[in-house]
N, C-alpha and C positions, 0 to 999 in steps of 0.2 A: 489442601482440598479435605472435602466433608467424603467420610466412605458411607457407600449407600446402606450398609446396615446402620449406622450412625445416627441416620435420620429418622425420626419419627413417622410413623405410619400416616401420621395426619398432615404431613409434612408434601407427602408425598401425592395425595388427595388434590393437595393446591395446585401441583403442577401438571394435572391431565390438561393437555389443550382445550379452551373455549371461546366461542368465538360470540358468546350474548357478554351482556352488559357488565364486568363482574363488579359486585359492590366493591367500597373500599373499605379494608380492615383497618382497626387501630391497635397500634402495639408491633412490639419487633415482628419480623417478618420471618417465617421458618427459614432454614437452612437450604442453601441451593441442593437440591439434589444432583446427583451426577448426571441423570437425562436431562434434565432443565439445562445444565452448562455445557451438554455436548451439543444440542441444538442451537443454545445462543452461539456456539461457537461455529458450526456448521456457517450460519451467516456472512461469516467471514471469505467462504469461497468464491462468493460473489465478487467481491472489488479484487478478490486476488486472482481472478480469471481475466478480468478486465486489466488489473495492473500488467500482467504477464502479456496481454495484447498489446498494449501500447508501447512497454518498456521493450520487448523482443520482437515483436513479429510487426508492427504498422510501418516504421520507418523504412525497413528491407522490402516489406511487401510494395509497397507506393512508387520508392527510389527504383528499387533495382528490378523489380517484376513489372509493375503498370507504367513504370519510365516516367516518371511524375519527377521534375528535378528536385535534388536534395535539398538545396536550400528552400524552396517552394513548401516541399514537407516540414521543414522546421518552423517556418513561418508559420503555414497554417496550426502545428500544434502549440506552439506556441501563444498563439490569438486565440486558440482555443483554451488552454489554462488560464489565460488571464479573463477571459469572457467568462469561464465557469467559476474563476476564483470570488466573482461577483457572488454567485449563487451561496456560496458559503457561510459568510455571517447573516444572509438571510435565512437561511434554514435554519441555522443553529438557534437565532435569537426566537425565530418563531416556533421550533419546537420548546425551546425553554418555556412559553407562554402559551401554548397550544392549550386551549379548555375542549376537551372532547371526552365521550363516553369510553372511548378507548384508550385515555389516559394521554400523553405529552407525544410521545414517540411512535407508538403503534401504527397511527394511522400513516405516517411518513413510510413507513415500511412497507404497507400492502400497497399502497398507491406508486412506488417504483418501481414494482417489480415489471409490469409489461411493458413499459415504457422503456426499460433498460434493456431488456432483454431484444424487443423488436430492433431497435436502432443499433444493438452490438451486431446484430446480423447484417442487417444492411448496409454496414462500415464495409465490410468485405465483399461488396458487390459494386463497384463502381462504373458507369457505363462503359462499355468499348469504345476504341476508336474514340474517344473523346481527346479535346484538345487539353493543353496544358493549365488554360483558365477554367474550364469545367471541371477537372479533376483536383484541382487546388480548392475550388468552391465547394464541390463535393466531400470533401475531405474534412474541411472546415467547418461545414453544416453539421455532419455526422459527429464528427468530434464532440464539438458542443452539446449536441443532444446526449452522448454518453456521458459526458462527464458532470454534466447536469444532472441527470436521472441518478448516477452512483452516488452523488452528492445526499440526493432526497433520502437515499438509502444510508449510506455510508455513516454521515455524523448523526442521525436519530441512533444509529444502531450502536456506534461508539458511545455516546453519551449516555449509553444505559449502564453501563460498567460501572460508574460511581453510585449508581442508584441502587444498583443488585445488591452491592455489598461495600460496607465501609471498613474494613477491615487492609489493612497496610499490604500484608502479604499476601492475603485471597485475590486483590484489583491483580498482583503481579501474576497469578497463577490463571485469572480468567485471559489476561491479554497473552499469554502465553499459549494458553489452548486457541485462541482466536489467531493468534501468528500462524500457529502449527497449522491449521486447518486451511487456513488462506495459501500458505505456500505449498500444502499439500496437493488442495484442489486446482491452484493453477498450475502447479507442477503436472499434475497429473494429464490435464489437458495437453500442456507443452509436450510431454514426452510422448504420448499419444501422435500428436501429430507428429512428431518427427518419426518415431520407430514405428508407425503404423501409417497416417496419413501421407504424407510426402513420399514415401515408397511406392507408394499406390499410384500414383501420378507420374512416376516416372516412363518416357517414352520414347521410341528411337529418337526424337528429334531434341528432347530435353532428358540429359543424363540426369538431372540433380533434381529431384520434385518440390525444392523449396523455389523454385523460379518456373513453376508451373502454375500458371494463374486461376486455374480450373479447380486447386486445392483450397484456397480461401474460403468460397462460401462455404464447402462444408465445414471447416473449422468454424466460420460462423454461427453455424446452424447449431453446431454441438456445443460452441461455446454459450449461446443463446439461453440452450436449455437447460445447462449447468446452472447457469446465473440465475434462470426462474426458478428451480426447486430449490437452489441455495437460501433465497429470500423467504419463500413461502414456509419452508418448515423450520426458520429459525423465528418467525414471525408469529406463525400457529403457535409453535413449541412455548414462547415466552409468555403469551399471550394472558395466561394464568397467574404471573406477577404483575400484571395490573393494579392490581387492588396494593400492592405492598410499596409500589414507586412513587416517586415524591410528584406532590400537587403540583397544579401551577400558581401561579401567583395570583392573590387578589385580583379582581379585574379594577383597572385604572385605566384613565384617558390616556393613551397612548399618541403621542405626536411624535414628529422627525425629532424634535429637540429632546425629547425624554426618550427616545430608544438611542439615539446618538451618545446621549450624557450617560444612559445608562451603560451603554458598550465601551465607552471609554473610563469610566469608574471601575467596570469589571477588567477590564485588559491592565491597567494600570500595575498592577500586581507585579512586582519587582522578580520575584523566581518566573511568573510568567515571561516577563521583557525576556530572561535569561533564554527558558526555551526557545523565544519566538524567532530570536536573531540564530540562534543554532538551527534551527529549523529552516531558514532562510537559506543557510548554508550548505545544509544537506541536500534540501532540494535541489540546488544547483549541482552540485555533486553527482547527486544520485541521478537527476536526468542527463548529466555527462556519461555516467558509467553506462547507465542503462541504455541509451540512445546507441552505443559503440557495442553492447556486449556480444551483440550476435556478429557484428564486423570482426570481432577479434577472434571469435571462432572460428568463421568463415574465413578471413582473408589473412588475419596474423598468424593463425594456428594451422589453417589447412585442413579442418576437420569436414567432414562430407556430413550428412544429415544422420546416418545411422551414431556414428562418433558424436556429433552435437545434443541427438537425443539421449544418449547415456551421459553425458555432461549432465543433462536437465535430469536425470531419474537419480542423480546425485544429490538432487535436492531434497530427496525424500529422507534422506542420511541429514542433511541441514537443518530442517523444521524440527526433526526431533531434538538437534543440539539446543536450539531456542528453549523447546519446551521445558527438557530438564535442567539447563544451566542459566536461564533467567531466574527462577525462583530461588536457585541457590546461592546464585551471586546478590539477590536482594536481601535475603536472611544473613549471609556472613559478612557482607561490606556495607549494606544499605543501596538502595537505587542508584544515589550518584554517584558515590565512589564506583559502586559495579560497573556503570555504564564509560565511567572514565577508562576504568582498567580494561574492561574488555575493548574498547572503542579505538583505545592506542594499539592494541595488539591485532585488531581487525584491518582497520583503515591502512596501517603502515604495511602490512604483510600483505592489501591486497594487490598492488602494482609489482611483487617482487618479480613473479613468471617472467612479465613483460620487460622489465627491467633487465634480467638476466639474459635474454632473449637478444635485446637491445646491445649489451655488452658481447653478444655473440659465446657464453657461456653456457650453452646448452647445444646437446645434440640437433641436427636437422629435423625439421619438419618430417613427418611420417613414420618416426620410429617409434617404438612402442612406450618407450620412456616418455617421450612428450606427452603423448597422451594419457598414461595414467599420473605424471605430475602435476600437469593441470587440472585433472579429475579431482586428484587428492587436495591440491592446495585449495582448490573450487571450493570444495565442502568444508574445510576447516574455518576459510575464512568467511563462507556467506553463514554458517552454522553463526558464528561471532558477531557476524552483522545484524542477524535476528534478534540475538540476544540482545544486543546493544536497543534495537527498534524497542521490544517490549519494554526492556528498561525505562526508556523514552518517554512512552504513551502511560506507564504506569505512574511516573513524575509527573506529568500532566493533570492523569486523573484526582492525584492529591491536592492542586489545586484547588478544588473545587469548595471544600471545607473552608479554606484558608482566605478563600475569596469571600464566602458565604459570612466571614465573621466582619468581614470589612463593610461589605457592601447590605448584608441582610436577604441576598437572591442566592438561590442557586443557579448556578449558571453553566451547567454541564457543556449543552449544547454550543454556547458561545465559545469555550474554551477548546473543544475539539473541532469547531468552525474556523478558529484563528490559528490554529495549525494546518489544518488542509487548506485554507485560503492563501496561507504562504507559500507553502508547497506548490502547490498550482500557479498562483501568481509569478513566481521565479523561477519553477522547474522547466519552463520553457526556455528560459535563459541557459541552463544546460544543454536542452535537445539541440537548441540554435549554437552551442558550441560546438557541440558534435557533429553538427551539419556542416560548420565551418572548418573544422579539422579536416573531414573528409575531404574538403575541397580541396584546402590548402595542401594537403597531402598529395592528392591527385587522383585519386578514386572518382572515376565517372560514373553517371547513373546507368545501370542495364550491366556494368562491365561483371564479368564472371571471374572466379576467383584466379583462372589461368592468365587470364587478361591482364592482372594490375601486376606492375612491376615491383621487383624486391624492395626499391628506393622508396615509393609510394608507401609499403606498408610498413618500414622502418620509419619515417616521418610520424603516421600514424600512432604509432607508440610512444617515438620522441615528443610528440607534441602533448599527448592525454598525459603522461604520467606527472610532470611538475605541478601542473594546474590543477589534477584532483586530489593530488596529496597536500597541496597549500589550503585546499577548501575544507576538507576533512580535519585538518591540524587547526584551522581557525575553530572549526565548530568546537572540537572537544575543550580549547581553551575558553569557550563561551558558557558551557556546561559548568564550569568549575564555579561559576558564580550562583549557582542556583543554593535556595536557603535551605529546602525544607526535607525534613530526616524525618524519622519512625517517632523521634520522640514529641518532635513539632507536631505533626501530625495527629498523634494521640490526646496532645494535649488541646488542639483544635475541636476536635471530638468532645473532650469532656466540657467545654466553654459551651460549644451549641447544646449539650444536653441540657446544660445548668442554665 
């Protein structure tokens, strides 16, 4: 990353936010200053808050608090993901080809801010005393709107990384900053929710604020405001880089046949095929793990809301691990080797605490050792997982130039959209697997931790571990077939320059 003192004074003038029509400039762009990198990274907070909401709160809120059958919750979330997945290639291709006075990406950033923030808030205010059918359709409708709105922001924003810098290692640094701020922002809202909001809603009849329905509209409002500010700060802060971003391709007659032909040609890249299949396996495993994460903290480990909040607070540390470790792993081993090495440690280590509990090799719940053991192992493991995700995203960014040599087109949006498409299209399978495990294990909707039997809790862990391990290991095996490295990437840049 460039030091601010190393950047010419003229470069800083280009980074001042402006919302006029910036004239396109020829030649090499000035180096990215630290303020520009920072505001670009701030934009990742919006997807971070949204992801935390869907991963950690939505299932337990609608199932255990509102009372919607867990299978209907899982079905609604899976359908919303499949519906939303359709928007990913549309937005990706559209943003690659958009011709506007604000470039290809920024119109999407500005347009997504208010719809995303508003729909996020209403997601947490379902009608009271509604039937199961009404609740199902309410959840499904709002989930589709929120996920589609985040696509209109996240895909063009992520596609900016290969445009902002062609450097092999600086791309990893940019992704590291975005992931760090995404996790930090999402975690900050989650920690505030557990440490401040939920305790505020403890009553004489509701001893645990997580199960007080009135707390969630407040959570939705705070999350919506954070999302809105995150998007606007990032869009305005990077607006001055528009003259140096890649232009849309020349105007041509776009028919359905041409569009699908270009999409198929772009996505036929061999290394992309490796990442595509790996992303599919990761999405299923991620949906399963995220869907049950709060259940494990609440039921399996019997943590109260303050202990759970402290666990989430550890995510501030794990984001720092990813920020520091990913660029070093990229430089020391290369992105692919680094991702495989980090991924093996992270994904094999993730279920070890659960396995030890299933084998009755840990002290009983409620002892101080259990809390610290789970907290420390969670920090280490999630930090490594974030590092893996950063390296994976940087590997995807390097496909842009490799594909451009083959097709003659820059398709940042298509590649980002294809990865998020598969994540959304199949992540619901993981969520459905999570709800199926809950049902088969015997956790009924609305059950409080003290009402769930020890056998049901044991079954939840026993069903989860072998499934998630098999998915993670298959993903690592597929990533091994990815072909690009630093030498290949730099050769691609030389060929394109020629």
